[in-house]
C-alpha positions, 0 to 999 in steps of 0.5 A: 545423433549421439546422446550425452548423459544429462548433467545435474543442474546447478542451483540457480542464484537467488534474485530475492533481496536480503541475505539467505538468513533473512529468507525462509527456506525453500518450501517453507510456508510463506507469510500469507495475507489474512482478512481484516474484519469487517471489510474483508480487505487483506492485511499482511503480517509484514505491515503489522510488524512494521507498524508494531515497530514504528516510532511515530508520534501519529502512530494511532492516527496512521492505524486509524487511516489504515483501517479506513483504507482497508475498510473501503473494499474487500479487494484491497491488499496492503504490503510494505513498498517504498518503506511504508504501508502501501495499498493496492487492488490490481496496482498500487494506489496509496502509500503512507508518507511517514516523513512528517511527524505533525500529520498523517500523509497519504499519497494517492498515485497510479502505481509504479508504471507511468500511465496515460493519466500522467499526461491526461490527468484525473477527474476525482470529485473532492467536495471536502477539499482533501486532495492537494494535487502534486501532479496530474496523476498523484495527490496528497491527503493530509490529515490531523489528529483522531477528531480530524480523521473521523470528521473526514472519514466519509469524504476520504472513503469516497475519494478512495472509492473514486480513485480505485474506480478510475484505475 
């Protein structure tokens, strides 16, 4: 068998979104999640920057709900997905809906891929009536000002823990 000299490999086309000017050079350190005190959940610099630049009348309330979510479990990570802060453990489970300016809205869902709960449904205890079911596997939590958020904090934490446990 005749051996041919190896050709130098061509650089592969990047599959990342954004222009090369927006991306860090290959080998450069990537932005890493940093733990948030006291719950130990993982914050992300992209979310911090997104919220810093966010022009929303309920910004303080959004930040308060974010802190509640991150405080529920040290397994929670945040990132920007679907143009809003989104939260995950093994899969995404909650994403802010930032379109409304009068309330803080949080969509609880089962991630990107359709799961069997889409047809079966979920059983989540909600004694405070926080959940507005949009589908069998997706619901909406609507919160008002800081006082409303603080009054519903324990109920929201319980719903989030149950939601994560059901994943």
